[in-house]
N, C-alpha and C positions, 0 to 999 in steps of 0.2 A: 337609271334613276326613275321613279315615278311616286307620286303621293298616294299614300294609303289610307288607313283609317285614322292614322295621326301622324302628319309629318311626311317627310321625304325620305325614300329609303333606297339602298341599293348595295350592290356589291363593293368593298372597299376598293378593289381594283378599278372600278368604274368612278369612284369618288376621287378623281385627280383634283389638283388644286385648281385647273382650268374650269372644270365642271363645277366645281364647289362656288367658284368666282361668278360664274355665269347665274346661278340661281341667288346668290346674296345680291349681285348686281339687279337682278330683277324684282328681288323683295325690295330694295331702297327705292327704285324707280316706281314701284307699284304704289308704296307709300307715298312718295311725292305726287304722284297722278292722284291719289285720294285726297289729298291737301293735308297729309300728315307727315310733312317732311321732317325726318328726324335730325336733331342734333347729335345724337349719338346712338349706339346700338350696343347693347349688353352681349357678351359671348361668353357661354359656359359649355361644359363638356364633361362626359362621364370618365370612366378608368378604361375604356376598352383601348387596346395597343395603338389603334389607328387615330384615336380621338384626338391627341395634342397637335399632329400634323395638320388635320382637318380643321381643327379650331383655329390655328396659326394663319391658315389659308383664308378663313372666312374673316378674321380681324384684318387683314391684308386687303381684301376685296372690299370691305366697308369703308375703309381709309382710302382707297383708291377712288370712292365716289365723293370725296371730300366730307366725309362724315367721321367723327370720333368714334374709335371702337374702344369699349372698356372691358378689358379680360378679367372675367369673375373665376377664371379658374376651374377647377373640378368641383362640381357640387350637383344636388339635387335638381331635377329639372323644376319641381315645384318651388324651390328656393330662387331660381332664376325667375320665375314667372311672377313671384311675389315681389321681387326688386323691380320687375319691368313695370308692374302696375303702380308701386309705390313711388317710383320716380319718373314715370311718364315717359317711359322710353321703351323702344321696341327691343326685341332680344331673340337671339339665335342660339339654340342648344344643339351642341353635336351629341348624339346618341343614337343607338340603334336599340335602345330599351333592352327587350329580352331576347332579341334574335341572335343568332350565333355571331362570334366576334369576327367573320370573314365578311359581315356587312356592318354597315353603320347608316346613319341618318341624320337629318337635320329636322328640328322642330321650330317653327317660326311664331314669333308673338308679335302683335301690335302692342301699343302703348294700352290700349284697353282689353287686350287679353289674347287668347289663341286666334290665329288667323282661321277664316271659314273656308268651306269649300269655294265661295266666290272669289275669295283671296287667291286661292291656289290657280284658279283659271286666270285671274289679272297678272299673276306672276308668271305663268307659262307664255301668256301674250307678249310679255316684255322681256322675254329671254333674248339676250343678243342686241338689246336697244340701248341707246345713250352710249357716251363716251366717257372715259375716266376724267376726274376734276382736273382743273390745272394745279390747284393747290390740295394734296393729300391732306386727310385728316390725321390726327394723331392717334397712336395707341397707347392706352394707359391699363394701370391694374386698379381694381377695386380693393385689393387687401384683405378679401373675406367679410365686406361689409353685407354683401348678399346672404351669405351663410349665417352669419349672426342674426340678421333680421328674421330669417325663417326660424331659426332656433327659439327666438325670445316669442315668436308667434305661438310657438306650440307649448311651451312651459309656462307662459305667461297667464295662460285661460284657467289651467287647473290649480286648485288650491295646494300649497305646499303640503308634502307629506302623504299626497293622494295615493301614492304607491308604496308608502312604508309597510315595511314586513313583507313585500312580495320579492320572490326570487325570480328573475326573468332572464332567460338566455337570449342572447343576440347573435344570430347566425349573420355573420359580417361577409363573407365570401368576398366578391370584389364589387359590392354596392358602393356606389359613390358617396352615399349619405350614410355610410356604417358607423362613423364617429359621431355624427349627430344624433342617432338613434340610441347611442350608448348614453350621451351626454343628458339627453333628454329624460331618459329613464332614471339616471341617477339624480337628476335635479328635482325629480317629483318622489324621491325616497325609495326607490327601488334597490335591491342588492342585484345588480346586473354582471353576468358572466358572458364576456366574449367568446365565441365559438366560430370555427372553420374559416377564419381570415385567411385570404390568400391574395396573392399578386398575380395570379393567373385569371385571367376572365372566365366566369362562370354565367352562362346565360340563363338565368332563373326565369321561368316562365311560370307566373303564379295561377295561369289557368291550366296548366299541364305540370303539375309538380313532379319532378324526377323521383323515382322509387329509391335512389339512394338518399336523397334529401328526407324523403318521409321517414326512411329507416334512422337516419341519423338524428332526427328530431325526437322520436321515440327513445333512441338510446340516450341523448342528453339529458331527457326528462328524467329518466329513471336514475341515471349516473348523478346528477347534481341536485335531484328534489326540486325541479322546477315548478313555478305556477303557471309559465308560459313560455313559449318561445317564438321569438319575432324575427322578421327578415323583411326585406325589399327587393324589387328587381333591380337591375343594373343602374338605372337613373333615378330611382327612389320616388317613382310615382305610382307604384302598386305593392300595396302591403301583403306580407304573408304572416298570418298569425295561427300558431299552434296552442291548443288547450294543454292542461296539466298532463296529458297523457302523450303529447307530441302529436295529436291528430289536428290537421291543419283545417280551420274553418274556410269553407268556400267565400270566394270574394263577394258573392251577390248576398251570403248570409251577413258578412262584415258590413256591407252597404246598408242593409235594413237596420241592424243593431245601431250603427253610427248615426244614422238619420234619427231614429228614433230617442238616442239619447242626447241629441243636439236640439231636439223638438221641432223638426220639419215638420210642415203640415201639406208639404208636396214633394213628389219625388219624380225625377225623370232618369230612366235606365234604358237600355237595349232590350231587343226582345229574347235574346240570350239568357238574361237574368231570371233566376227561379221565380216562380209564381208566388212564393211565400210572402212576397211584397203585397199582393192583392188579399190574400187569405189572412194576412195578421190584422186587416180592418184598422191599422194605424194611421194611414193617409188619407185624407179626404180626396186628394188630387193625385192621379198617376199618369205618366205619360211614356208610353213605349216609344222606341226609336230604332233606327238602324244601328249597327255597331260601328263605333267611333265616336271619340269625344266631340268633335264639331256637331254631330247630330245631338249628343246628349245637351251640350250647351245651349243649341237652338231651342230644344224642347223646354229647358230651364227659364229662358227668356220668356217663352210664350206662358208658363205657367206663372211667373211673376207679373206679367201684364194682365192676367186674369184676375190678379187680386190675391195670390197666395201670399202669408206673411213670409215663411221662410222656405225657401227652395232647395233641395239638395239633390244631387246627382250622383250616380256610381255606375260601374260597369262591373261584368261579372269577373273581371280580374282583380276586384277590390279597389281600384282607384277612385278617389272619393273627391267630389266636386261641391264646394260650399258657396251658394247663390247669394248670402246676406250675412250681416253681422249677427253674433249670437254674443249675449250678456250672461256670464256664469254666475254662479253662487257667490263668489267674491266681488262680483261688480265689474270683473275683468271682461274685457270685449276681445271676442275672436273675430279677426278681419276675415271678410269673404275671399276665396280663392277659387276661381272658376275654372280650374284647370286640374287634372288627376294629381291627387296627392295621396302618400303613403303614411306620412307621419301622423296627421290628424286621427284617420280611422283606428291606428295602432293605440294611440293614447286613449281615445274615446271608448274604446272596447275594453281595454285594461282599467279604465276609469270606473266604468259601469259595474264590471265585476267585483271591484274593491267596493264601491258605494253599497251594492247588495248583499256584500258579504259572501258571495258564490263563486264557485270555480267557472272557469270559461267554457267548459263542457256543459253546464248547465243554463246558461244564456241561449245556446242553441237548441238545447233540449225544450225550451218553453215554446219555440216557434211550432207552427203548423209542421207535421211531418212531411216534409217535401225536400227531396235531395237531389242534387244535381253533380252530375261528372262532367268532365270535358278532356279530350286528348286531340292529337292531330297526326296526320300523315307528313312527315317532313321530306323535303325534296320531291314534292309532288307538284308536277310541272302544272302552271295556270291553266294551260290548254286542255288538260285532262280534268281539272276540276270544273272549267267552264261547261265542258261536254257533259258531263255528269249531273252537274246541277240544273242544266237547263232540261235535262230529260226529267229530272225528277219534279221539276216545277210544271211540266206540262204533260206528264204521261202517267196515267194510272198504272200501267203494266210496270212502268220503271220503278215507282214507288213500291208495288207488291213485290219486286224482285229483291229490292233492299231490305225490306221489312219481313221478309220470308225468313230470315236468320232470327227473329224475334217471335215468329207466329202470330203477329199482330197486323190489324189493318187501320187505315187512316179513317178517323172521324172529321178532321177538319185541317185546313192547311192555312199558314201565313205565309206570305211571299214578301215580307217587309226587307228581309236580308238572308237570300237563301230560303230552301224550303224548311219551314219550322213545321213539323207534323204533329197533330195531336191524336194520339192512339187509343185504342180501346183499353179500359183499364185505368184510366186518368194518368197515363204516361205521355211524354213528350220526346221527340227525337228531331234533330235540328242540324243540319249540313250547311256549311258556307265555306268560302275560299277566304283565305287571309289575306288582308289588304297590305301586309307589311312583308311577306315571305312566301316563297313557293310552299304553301302548305294546304291540306284540306283539314278543316278544323269541323270536330263534331260534338254535340252537346246533347245531353239527355237528362230527362227528370222522372224520377219515380218515387215510390213510396219508402224505399229504403236505399242507403248509399250503396250496398252491396248489387243491387238492381241496376242502379244508375251506372255503375262503373261497367257491369257485365254488358249493358246495352251499348255503351260508347265502344267498347272492344269489339263486339260483334258486327257492329254498324261499320266502324272503319275497315275491318277485314273484307267485309262484303263489299264495301265501296271500292277497295283497291283491285276486287275482281271485276267489278262492272265497268270501271272507268277505261276508256279506250286508252291503249298505249301511247306515249307521246311520239 
């Protein structure tokens, strides 16, 4: 078990009830040490096969500390986070997000938002400290209240009939928020077609969409005459939005458009996101960060302290964070939610296209012609990634060897989070190790989507050759 870019992750076989109890106890004791002793802790989960058992273990561990545990059942991570903020209670979400089903994880929320890297260190320091309470806390159910709050937040902001006349497919697969997506779109007037629902867990990664999902989206759009096809990852904090042809918009493009639609004047995003953000000229204040929501949140807070009116954050995976309240055309207020969310960017992009009377494909076409692609090498031992990345960061010869497959040379390098290399011809190549799984990730930016995809494929193949064997 280890903390990654967002939360604690590990193999299901390692996430025994005893191991989960240790981390949950450390979380409760850390809150107490910080003067935030909880009266209750909210517990949620995704639809992975292992999640019900782990959620039950977490609830029992909370109760053993003399704190009430409130079982929120299966719901999206942002829904649990919204309930946590609204009730002033900490929360624990059982989810592995997009990683394979043989793995899982825990995401921790204080009453005021996601835990920070400092909180992670505090929890680790308190593992195996303290004793169970003499009087256990009770375990109760919230009976769907958290889900209903999240649903109202999304649809309450947009005018009734915003999506009237639109035919939208929802790729449901095993996403925990699949029914909320359907209900939200229908509430705004769309003709909604449910697609691809399954009870078998599907690890949808919005930064590395599977070829079979891309093909399915194209087929669904042609078969049903769709204006869009939308989906989320397993725990509902990363959106997947396809245009009328079934072509998926990159998450960093979704982030730029959603921030523009909501009127943000400042944006925080990791270095892996498309440079169309700066090239658009829409945002007076921009802050680039390491990859991971804790870093984006830290940068959002800094931008707010500098005087920004409305700060938004997003990641290359499309997860969107809203740092302040927004008042809509009807006078309705959209509450802030400073954690990754999939529902808001889905609704914002669809509403933007509807308001402008244009297809989704035209929204992306209006942006500066910069295209990103990403993919990863799976089951790639961390030791191999670390050795390769260390060489690429420090050694001109190693970088030249990697880039030989592109026939390019480096004009600049950013080491914020792995080597992000600016290349001749206004292109970018970026490699980093995943913080959540044994994977080596590659991002590329170029003037055409075809070139960006070709760069990623070539770079990953060359990286696999260069990395020392485990």
